[in-house]
DRENDO-1510 file (C-alpha; in Angstrom, 1 decimal, always signed):
<recs>
REC; n; res; u; v; w
REC; 1; MET; -3.5; +28.5; -55.7 .
REC; 2; LYS; -5.5; +25.2; -56.0 .
REC; 3; LEU; -7.0; +23.4; -53.0 .
REC; 4; LEU; -7.3; +19.7; -52.8 .
REC; 5; GLU; -10.7; +18.2; -52.2 .
REC; 6; TYR; -10.3; +17.7; -48.5 .
REC; 7; GLN; -9.1; +21.3; -48.0 .
REC; 8; SER; -11.9; +22.6; -50.1 .
REC; 9; LYS; -14.6; +20.7; -48.2 .
REC; 10; ALA; -13.1; +21.9; -44.8 .
REC; 11; LEU; -13.8; +25.5; -45.9 .
REC; 12; LEU; -17.3; +24.6; -47.2 .
REC; 13; LEU; -18.1; +22.8; -43.9 .
REC; 14; GLU; -16.9; +25.8; -42.0 .
REC; 15; ALA; -19.4; +28.0; -44.0 .
REC; 16; GLY; -22.3; +25.7; -43.1 .
REC; 17; LEU; -22.6; +24.0; -46.4 .
REC; 18; PRO; -23.8; +20.3; -46.6 .
REC; 19; VAL; -20.8; +18.1; -47.4 .
REC; 20; PRO; -20.5; +14.4; -46.5 .
REC; 21; ASP; -18.8; +13.3; -43.4 .
REC; 22; SER; -15.1; +12.5; -44.1 .
REC; 23; ILE; -11.6; +12.2; -42.7 .
REC; 24; HIS; -8.2; +12.7; -44.4 .
REC; 25; VAL; -5.3; +10.2; -44.2 .
REC; 26; ILE; -1.8; +10.4; -45.5 .
REC; 27; ASN; -1.0; +6.7; -45.3 .
REC; 28; ALA; -2.9; +3.4; -45.1 .
REC; 29; ASP; -1.8; +2.6; -41.6 .
REC; 30; GLU; -3.9; +5.6; -40.4 .
REC; 31; VAL; -7.1; +4.1; -41.7 .
REC; 32; PRO; -8.2; +1.9; -38.7 .
REC; 33; ASP; -7.8; +4.8; -36.2 .
REC; 34; ALA; -9.4; +7.2; -38.7 .
REC; 35; LEU; -12.5; +5.0; -39.1 .
REC; 36; ASN; -12.9; +4.9; -35.3 .
REC; 37; LYS; -13.4; +8.7; -35.4 .
REC; 38; VAL; -16.3; +8.7; -37.9 .
REC; 39; THR; -19.9; +7.5; -37.6 .
REC; 40; PHE; -20.3; +5.8; -41.0 .
REC; 41; THR; -19.4; +2.2; -41.8 .
REC; 42; GLU; -19.4; +2.3; -45.7 .
REC; 43; GLY; -17.8; +4.9; -47.8 .
REC; 44; VAL; -15.3; +5.7; -50.6 .
REC; 45; VAL; -11.6; +6.2; -50.6 .
REC; 46; LYS; -10.8; +9.2; -52.8 .
REC; 47; ALA; -7.3; +10.1; -54.2 .
REC; 48; GLN; -6.3; +13.6; -53.4 .
REC; 49; ALA; -4.8; +15.1; -56.5 .
REC; 50; PHE; -5.2; +18.1; -58.8 .
REC; 51; THR; -7.1; +16.4; -61.6 .
REC; 52; GLY; -10.6; +15.4; -62.6 .
REC; 53; GLY; -11.6; +12.0; -63.8 .
REC; 54; ARG; -10.2; +10.2; -60.7 .
REC; 55; GLY; -12.9; +7.6; -60.6 .
REC; 56; LYS; -12.3; +6.4; -64.2 .
REC; 57; ALA; -8.6; +6.2; -63.4 .
REC; 58; GLY; -9.0; +4.0; -60.3 .
REC; 59; GLY; -8.5; +6.9; -57.9 .
REC; 60; ILE; -11.9; +6.5; -56.2 .
REC; 61; LYS; -13.0; +3.2; -54.7 .
REC; 62; ARG; -16.1; +2.2; -52.7 .
REC; 63; TYR; -15.6; +0.0; -49.6 .
REC; 64; SER; -17.9; -1.8; -47.3 .
REC; 65; THR; -15.5; -3.0; -44.6 .
REC; 66; PRO; -12.6; -1.5; -42.7 .
REC; 67; GLU; -10.3; -4.0; -44.3 .
REC; 68; GLU; -11.3; -2.9; -47.7 .
REC; 69; ALA; -10.9; +0.7; -46.8 .
REC; 70; LYS; -7.3; +0.1; -45.7 .
REC; 71; LYS; -6.6; -2.0; -48.8 .
REC; 72; TYR; -7.9; +0.6; -51.2 .
REC; 73; ALA; -6.0; +3.4; -49.3 .
REC; 74; SER; -2.7; +1.4; -49.7 .
REC; 75; GLU; -3.4; +1.1; -53.4 .
REC; 76; ILE; -4.3; +4.7; -54.0 .
REC; 77; ILE; -1.8; +6.6; -51.8 .
REC; 78; GLY; +1.5; +6.6; -53.7 .
REC; 79; MET; -0.1; +5.7; -57.0 .
REC; 80; GLN; +0.7; +7.6; -60.2 .
REC; 81; LEU; -2.8; +8.7; -61.2 .
REC; 82; VAL; -3.2; +9.0; -65.0 .
REC; 83; THR; -6.3; +10.8; -66.2 .
REC; 84; HIS; -7.3; +12.6; -69.4 .
REC; 85; GLN; -6.1; +15.8; -67.8 .
REC; 86; THR; -2.7; +14.7; -66.6 .
REC; 87; GLY; -1.3; +13.1; -69.7 .
REC; 88; SER; +0.7; +9.9; -69.7 .
REC; 89; GLU; +3.0; +10.7; -66.8 .
REC; 90; GLY; +0.1; +11.3; -64.4 .
REC; 91; VAL; +0.3; +12.8; -60.9 .
REC; 92; LYS; +1.6; +11.3; -57.7 .
REC; 93; VAL; -1.1; +10.8; -55.0 .
REC; 94; HIS; +0.1; +11.7; -51.5 .
REC; 95; SER; -3.1; +11.3; -49.5 .
REC; 96; ALA; -6.7; +10.1; -49.5 .
REC; 97; LEU; -10.0; +11.3; -48.3 .
REC; 98; ILE; -12.2; +8.6; -46.7 .
REC; 99; GLU; -15.8; +9.8; -47.1 .
REC; 100; LYS; -19.3; +8.6; -46.3 .
REC; 101; ALA; -20.8; +7.0; -49.4 .
REC; 102; GLY; -23.5; +9.2; -51.0 .
REC; 103; ASN; -26.9; +7.9; -52.1 .
REC; 104; ALA; -27.6; +10.2; -55.0 .
REC; 105; ILE; -30.9; +9.9; -56.9 .
REC; 106; ASN; -30.0; +12.9; -59.1 .
REC; 107; GLU; -26.9; +14.9; -59.8 .
REC; 108; PHE; -26.5; +18.6; -60.8 .
REC; 109; TYR; -23.6; +20.9; -61.7 .
REC; 110; LEU; -23.0; +24.1; -59.8 .
REC; 111; ALA; -20.1; +26.6; -60.0 .
REC; 112; VAL; -19.2; +30.1; -59.0 .
REC; 113; LEU; -16.4; +31.5; -61.1 .
REC; 114; LEU; -15.0; +34.6; -62.7 .
REC; 115; ASP; -16.3; +35.8; -66.1 .
REC; 116; ARG; -13.3; +37.8; -67.2 .
REC; 117; ALA; -15.1; +39.1; -70.3 .
REC; 118; LYS; -17.9; +40.6; -68.3 .
REC; 119; VAL; -15.6; +41.4; -65.3 .
REC; 120; SER; -18.2; +39.8; -63.0 .
REC; 121; PRO; -18.8; +36.7; -60.9 .
REC; 122; LEU; -20.7; +34.1; -62.7 .
REC; 123; ILE; -22.9; +31.3; -61.3 .
REC; 124; MET; -23.2; +28.3; -63.7 .
REC; 125; ILE; -25.9; +25.7; -63.1 .
REC; 126; SER; -26.8; +22.6; -65.1 .
REC; 127; PRO; -29.0; +19.5; -64.5 .
REC; 128; GLU; -26.2; +17.5; -66.2 .
REC; 129; GLY; -24.0; +16.8; -63.1 .
REC; 130; GLY; -21.3; +14.2; -62.9 .
REC; 131; VAL; -20.0; +14.8; -66.4 .
REC; 132; ASP; -17.5; +17.2; -68.0 .
REC; 133; ILE; -19.2; +20.6; -68.2 .
REC; 134; GLU; -17.2; +21.3; -71.4 .
REC; 135; GLU; -19.0; +18.4; -73.1 .
REC; 136; VAL; -22.4; +19.8; -71.9 .
REC; 137; ALA; -21.5; +23.3; -73.2 .
REC; 138; GLU; -20.5; +21.9; -76.6 .
REC; 139; LYS; -23.3; +19.4; -77.2 .
REC; 140; THR; -26.3; +20.9; -75.2 .
REC; 141; PRO; -25.5; +24.5; -74.3 .
REC; 142; ASP; -29.2; +25.1; -73.5 .
REC; 143; ARG; -28.7; +22.8; -70.5 .
REC; 144; ILE; -26.5; +25.4; -68.8 .
REC; 145; LEU; -27.9; +28.5; -67.0 .
REC; 146; ARG; -25.6; +31.5; -66.4 .
REC; 147; LEU; -26.5; +33.9; -63.7 .
REC; 148; TYR; -24.7; +37.2; -62.9 .
REC; 149; PRO; -25.0; +38.3; -59.2 .
REC; 150; GLN; -24.3; +41.8; -58.0 .
REC; 151; TYR; -20.7; +41.8; -56.6 .
REC; 152; GLY; -20.6; +42.0; -52.8 .
REC; 153; LYS; -24.4; +42.0; -52.4 .
REC; 154; PRO; -26.7; +39.2; -51.2 .
REC; 155; LEU; -28.2; +37.1; -54.0 .
REC; 156; ARG; -31.6; +38.3; -55.2 .
REC; 157; ASP; -34.5; +36.0; -54.5 .
REC; 158; GLU; -35.4; +36.2; -58.3 .
REC; 159; LEU; -31.9; +34.7; -59.0 .
REC; 160; LYS; -32.4; +31.8; -56.5 .
REC; 161; THR; -35.9; +31.1; -58.0 .
REC; 162; GLN; -34.5; +31.1; -61.5 .
REC; 163; ALA; -31.9; +28.6; -60.5 .
REC; 164; ALA; -34.4; +26.3; -58.7 .
REC; 165; ASP; -36.8; +26.4; -61.6 .
REC; 166; PHE; -34.0; +25.5; -64.1 .
REC; 167; LEU; -33.2; +22.4; -62.0 .
REC; 168; GLY; -36.9; +21.6; -61.4 .
REC; 169; LEU; -36.5; +21.9; -57.6 .
REC; 170; LYS; -39.6; +23.0; -55.6 .
REC; 171; ASN; -40.7; +23.7; -52.0 .
REC; 172; GLU; -38.0; +22.6; -49.4 .
REC; 173; LEU; -35.5; +21.7; -52.1 .
REC; 174; LYS; -35.9; +25.2; -53.6 .
REC; 175; ASN; -35.1; +26.6; -50.2 .
REC; 176; GLN; -32.1; +24.3; -49.8 .
REC; 177; LEU; -30.7; +25.4; -53.1 .
REC; 178; GLY; -31.2; +29.1; -52.3 .
REC; 179; ASP; -29.2; +28.6; -49.0 .
REC; 180; ILE; -26.4; +26.7; -50.8 .
REC; 181; LEU; -26.1; +29.4; -53.5 .
REC; 182; GLN; -25.9; +32.2; -51.0 .
REC; 183; LYS; -23.3; +30.4; -48.8 .
REC; 184; LEU; -21.2; +29.3; -51.7 .
REC; 185; TYR; -21.2; +32.8; -53.2 .
REC; 186; ASP; -20.2; +34.2; -49.8 .
REC; 187; VAL; -17.3; +31.7; -49.6 .
REC; 188; TYR; -16.3; +32.6; -53.1 .
REC; 189; LEU; -16.0; +36.3; -52.2 .
REC; 190; GLN; -14.5; +35.8; -48.7 .
REC; 191; ARG; -11.8; +33.4; -50.0 .
REC; 192; ASP; -10.7; +35.4; -53.0 .
REC; 193; ALA; -11.7; +32.5; -55.2 .
REC; 194; THR; -11.5; +32.4; -59.0 .
REC; 195; MET; -13.6; +29.2; -59.1 .
REC; 196; ILE; -15.5; +26.9; -56.8 .
REC; 197; GLU; -16.9; +24.0; -58.8 .
REC; 198; ILE; -19.4; +21.5; -57.3 .
REC; 199; ASN; -19.7; +18.5; -59.5 .
REC; 200; PRO; -21.9; +16.8; -58.5 .
REC; 201; LEU; -24.4; +18.6; -56.4 .
REC; 202; ALA; -26.4; +15.6; -55.4 .
REC; 203; LEU; -30.0; +15.1; -54.5 .
REC; 204; THR; -30.0; +12.2; -52.0 .
REC; 205; ASN; -32.6; +9.6; -51.2 .
REC; 206; GLU; -33.3; +11.6; -48.0 .
REC; 207; ASN; -34.4; +14.6; -50.1 .
REC; 208; LYS; -31.4; +16.6; -49.2 .
REC; 209; LEU; -28.9; +18.5; -51.4 .
REC; 210; GLN; -25.3; +17.6; -50.8 .
REC; 211; LEU; -21.9; +18.8; -52.2 .
REC; 212; LEU; -20.2; +15.5; -53.2 .
REC; 213; ASP; -17.1; +16.9; -54.9 .
REC; 214; CYS; -15.4; +20.3; -55.1 .
REC; 215; LYS; -12.7; +22.1; -57.1 .
REC; 216; PHE; -11.5; +25.3; -55.5 .
REC; 217; ASP; -9.1; +27.8; -56.9 .
REC; 218; ILE; -7.9; +30.9; -55.1 .
REC; 219; ASP; -6.5; +34.0; -56.9 .
REC; 220; ASP; -2.7; +33.8; -56.7 .
REC; 221; ASN; -2.6; +37.5; -56.0 .
REC; 222; ALA; -4.6; +37.0; -52.8 .
REC; 223; VAL; -2.6; +34.1; -51.4 .
REC; 224; TYR; -1.1; +36.3; -48.7 .
REC; 225; ARG; -4.7; +36.9; -47.4 .
REC; 226; GLN; -5.7; +33.3; -47.6 .
REC; 227; LYS; -2.8; +31.6; -45.7 .
REC; 228; ASN; -5.3; +29.9; -43.4 .
REC; 229; SER; -7.1; +28.2; -46.3 .
REC; 230; GLY; -5.0; +25.1; -46.0 .
REC; 231; GLY; -3.7; +25.3; -49.5 .
REC; 232; ASP; +0.0; +25.3; -50.5 .
REC; 233; PRO; +1.0; +27.8; -53.2 .
REC; 234; ASN; +3.8; +25.5; -54.2 .
REC; 235; ALA; +1.8; +22.3; -54.4 .
REC; 236; GLU; +1.8; +22.1; -58.2 .
REC; 237; LYS; +5.2; +23.6; -58.8 .
REC; 238; THR; +8.4; +21.7; -59.6 .
REC; 239; GLU; +11.6; +22.1; -57.5 .
REC; 240; ALA; +13.0; +24.4; -60.2 .
REC; 241; GLU; +9.9; +26.6; -60.2 .
REC; 242; ILE; +10.0; +26.9; -56.4 .
REC; 243; GLU; +13.8; +27.7; -56.4 .
REC; 244; ALA; +13.3; +30.3; -59.1 .
REC; 245; SER; +10.5; +32.0; -57.1 .
REC; 246; THR; +12.8; +32.5; -54.1 .
REC; 247; TYR; +15.0; +34.7; -56.3 .
REC; 248; GLY; +12.0; +36.7; -57.6 .
REC; 249; MET; +12.0; +34.9; -61.0 .
REC; 250; SER; +9.1; +33.2; -62.8 .
REC; 251; TYR; +10.1; +29.8; -64.4 .
REC; 252; ILE; +8.0; +27.2; -66.2 .
REC; 253; SER; +9.6; +24.2; -67.9 .
REC; 254; LEU; +8.7; +23.3; -71.5 .
REC; 255; ASP; +9.6; +20.5; -73.9 .
REC; 256; GLY; +12.1; +22.2; -76.2 .
REC; 257; ASN; +15.9; +22.5; -76.2 .
REC; 258; ILE; +16.6; +26.2; -76.3 .
REC; 259; GLY; +16.7; +27.7; -72.8 .
REC; 260; CYS; +15.4; +31.3; -72.4 .
REC; 261; MET; +16.4; +33.9; -69.9 .
REC; 262; VAL; +14.5; +37.2; -70.4 .
REC; 263; ASN; +13.5; +40.2; -68.3 .
REC; 264; GLY; +9.8; +40.9; -68.6 .
REC; 265; ALA; +6.9; +38.5; -69.2 .
REC; 266; GLY; +5.9; +40.1; -72.5 .
REC; 267; LEU; +9.4; +40.0; -73.8 .
REC; 268; ALA; +9.7; +36.4; -72.7 .
REC; 269; MET; +6.6; +35.4; -74.7 .
REC; 270; ALA; +7.9; +37.3; -77.7 .
REC; 271; THR; +11.2; +35.5; -77.4 .
REC; 272; MET; +9.5; +32.1; -77.3 .
REC; 273; ASP; +7.4; +33.0; -80.3 .
REC; 274; SER; +10.5; +34.1; -82.3 .
REC; 275; ILE; +12.2; +30.8; -81.5 .
REC; 276; LYS; +9.2; +28.9; -82.7 .
REC; 277; HIS; +8.9; +31.1; -85.8 .
REC; 278; ASN; +12.5; +30.2; -86.7 .
REC; 279; GLY; +12.0; +26.5; -86.4 .
REC; 280; GLY; +13.1; +25.9; -82.8 .
REC; 281; GLU; +11.4; +24.9; -79.6 .
REC; 282; PRO; +11.8; +26.8; -76.3 .
REC; 283; ALA; +12.8; +24.8; -73.3 .
REC; 284; ASN; +11.3; +27.1; -70.7 .
REC; 285; PHE; +9.7; +30.4; -69.8 .
REC; 286; LEU; +12.0; +32.3; -67.5 .
REC; 287; ASP; +11.4; +35.9; -66.5 .
REC; 288; VAL; +14.2; +37.2; -64.3 .
REC; 289; GLY; +12.4; +40.5; -63.6 .
REC; 290; GLY; +13.4; +44.1; -64.3 .
REC; 291; SER; +16.3; +44.4; -61.9 .
REC; 292; ALA; +17.8; +41.0; -61.7 .
REC; 293; THR; +21.0; +40.7; -59.6 .
REC; 294; GLU; +24.1; +38.8; -60.6 .
REC; 295; GLU; +23.2; +36.2; -58.0 .
REC; 296; ALA; +19.7; +35.7; -59.6 .
REC; 297; VAL; +21.2; +35.5; -63.1 .
REC; 298; THR; +23.7; +32.9; -61.9 .
REC; 299; LYS; +20.8; +30.9; -60.4 .
REC; 300; ALA; +18.9; +31.3; -63.6 .
REC; 301; PHE; +21.8; +29.7; -65.6 .
REC; 302; GLU; +21.9; +26.9; -63.1 .
REC; 303; ILE; +18.2; +26.2; -63.3 .
REC; 304; ILE; +18.1; +26.3; -67.1 .
REC; 305; SER; +21.3; +24.2; -67.6 .
REC; 306; GLY; +19.9; +21.7; -65.1 .
REC; 307; ASP; +17.4; +20.6; -67.8 .
REC; 308; SER; +19.2; +17.8; -69.7 .
REC; 309; ASN; +17.2; +18.7; -72.9 .
REC; 310; VAL; +18.7; +22.2; -73.2 .
REC; 311; ALA; +21.4; +22.5; -75.9 .
REC; 312; CYS; +21.7; +26.3; -76.0 .
REC; 313; ILE; +20.6; +29.3; -74.0 .
REC; 314; LEU; +19.2; +32.5; -75.4 .
REC; 315; VAL; +19.4; +35.6; -73.2 .
REC; 316; ASN; +17.2; +38.5; -74.2 .
REC; 317; ILE; +17.5; +41.5; -72.0 .
REC; 318; PHE; +16.2; +45.1; -72.4 .
REC; 319; GLY; +18.4; +47.5; -70.4 .
REC; 320; GLY; +16.1; +50.2; -69.0 .
REC; 321; ILE; +16.8; +51.0; -65.3 .
REC; 322; MET; +19.8; +48.7; -65.4 .
REC; 323; LYS; +22.3; +49.7; -68.2 .
REC; 324; CYS; +23.4; +47.2; -70.7 .
REC; 325; ASP; +27.1; +47.4; -69.7 .
REC; 326; THR; +26.1; +46.5; -66.1 .
REC; 327; ILE; +23.9; +43.6; -67.5 .
REC; 328; ALA; +26.8; +42.4; -69.7 .
REC; 329; ASN; +29.2; +42.3; -66.8 .
REC; 330; GLY; +26.6; +40.5; -64.7 .
REC; 331; ILE; +26.1; +37.9; -67.4 .
REC; 332; ILE; +29.9; +37.3; -67.8 .
REC; 333; ALA; +30.3; +36.9; -64.0 .
REC; 334; ALA; +27.4; +34.6; -63.8 .
REC; 335; VAL; +28.7; +32.4; -66.6 .
REC; 336; LYS; +32.1; +32.1; -64.9 .
REC; 337; SER; +30.5; +31.5; -61.5 .
REC; 338; SER; +28.1; +28.8; -62.8 .
REC; 339; GLY; +30.7; +27.1; -65.0 .
REC; 340; LEU; +28.3; +27.2; -68.0 .
REC; 341; LYS; +29.6; +25.1; -70.9 .
REC; 342; MET; +26.8; +25.2; -73.5 .
REC; 343; PRO; +26.5; +27.9; -76.2 .
REC; 344; LEU; +25.0; +31.2; -75.1 .
REC; 345; VAL; +23.4; +33.7; -77.4 .
REC; 346; VAL; +22.9; +37.2; -75.9 .
REC; 347; ARG; +20.8; +40.0; -77.3 .
REC; 348; LEU; +20.9; +43.3; -75.5 .
REC; 349; GLU; +19.0; +46.4; -76.2 .
REC; 350; GLY; +18.6; +49.7; -74.3 .
REC; 351; THR; +21.0; +52.1; -72.5 .
REC; 352; ASN; +24.7; +51.7; -73.3 .
REC; 353; VAL; +23.9; +48.8; -75.6 .
REC; 354; ASP; +27.1; +49.2; -77.7 .
REC; 355; ILE; +29.3; +49.1; -74.6 .
REC; 356; GLY; +27.5; +46.0; -73.4 .
REC; 357; LYS; +28.0; +44.2; -76.7 .
REC; 358; LYS; +31.7; +45.2; -76.7 .
REC; 359; ILE; +32.1; +43.7; -73.2 .
REC; 360; ILE; +30.5; +40.5; -74.3 .
REC; 361; ASN; +32.5; +40.2; -77.5 .
REC; 362; GLU; +35.8; +40.7; -75.7 .
REC; 363; SER; +35.0; +38.4; -72.8 .
REC; 364; GLY; +36.7; +35.4; -74.4 .
REC; 365; LEU; +33.8; +33.2; -73.4 .
REC; 366; ASN; +31.5; +31.1; -75.5 .
REC; 367; ILE; +29.0; +33.9; -75.9 .
REC; 368; ILE; +27.5; +34.9; -79.2 .
REC; 369; SER; +26.2; +38.4; -79.5 .
REC; 370; ALA; +23.0; +39.1; -81.5 .
REC; 371; ASP; +21.8; +42.4; -83.1 .
REC; 372; ASN; +18.0; +41.9; -82.5 .
REC; 373; LEU; +15.5; +39.3; -81.3 .
REC; 374; ASP; +15.1; +37.6; -84.7 .
REC; 375; ASP; +18.8; +37.4; -85.2 .
REC; 376; ALA; +19.2; +35.9; -81.7 .
REC; 377; ALA; +16.5; +33.3; -82.3 .
REC; 378; ARG; +18.0; +32.3; -85.7 .
REC; 379; LYS; +21.4; +31.9; -84.1 .
REC; 380; ALA; +20.1; +29.9; -81.2 .
REC; 381; VAL; +18.1; +27.6; -83.5 .
REC; 382; SER; +21.1; +27.1; -85.8 .
REC; 383; LEU; +23.3; +26.0; -82.8 .
REC; 384; THR; +20.7; +23.3; -81.8 .
REC; 385; LYS; +20.6; +22.0; -85.4 .
REC; 386; LYS; +24.3; +21.3; -85.6 .
</recs>
């Protein structure tokens, strides 16, 4: 689950970390009253969206008067923000953060994230703040320091010193950095985060370190523990993805024209690979789970056929706990219930597979039975080529 910047900074502020004064608004008409609640007179209006590069795309604008703040908020809220991360369609901006303007004289990069290869938290630090860390890693990898703290224990003084020395911070700034590192690491652990990225961590002209921007990701498996984080697990999902999840299914829309309905994530990936191998393009990833009900299968057909690009649906089901004849009857009932008109290729494997195939072949519906996954993929691709 991703948090927007204003949600992230609320958690950081709660933990005692130095973030700029700010206030969140969801429409431009709120701006005058919002500005009466803050102490700063000049600031920035920042689009709240799950993407980097907002400034270059016109999603961050500096203002010096209340009139400018309202004007920029009206331009930003509701805009389709197109960045190098979003692609040509961009993302819709639904709100803005009005924040006190920073006076940075230097910018650093700081992140706490999960190193999956080492199965360990990782603190990444760089003096090259304000730019894409991927670019720094590629061109000047020596400008990135990687530190591995002990899980669940306070950060060692040696680690804090190493970080400060790498950034050239001494005396009071060294102490500030050490305090920020410890508090940020505590938030990372307490909030089940997979990443907290601060870019930039700014050194202001008041000789203070301040967290000017933040990306915050919470482990999806821990969302039930983090319901008070302010984040929305469905924030980046489409309506179809949300609807599928209510039936216990995992659905992701893709760009192809062959709809996929499969039980099991691994089998779903193999199905998509087989479609590609045979010259086709999958239209979606859809895992109906190991014990999908007739109601869920019916909903799956509705979701897949709701994509106007889909010309054919491939069903690939392994009958383990649920027998193939039960699955076949469920598919037929679901096809009739949903009024599905497009061609349907079905591959069944597992217990009572012969009975299941017989049921499908004698159904009288536009259902094509396949012997194996490769056969199913070839048949589905051929139907889309006609």
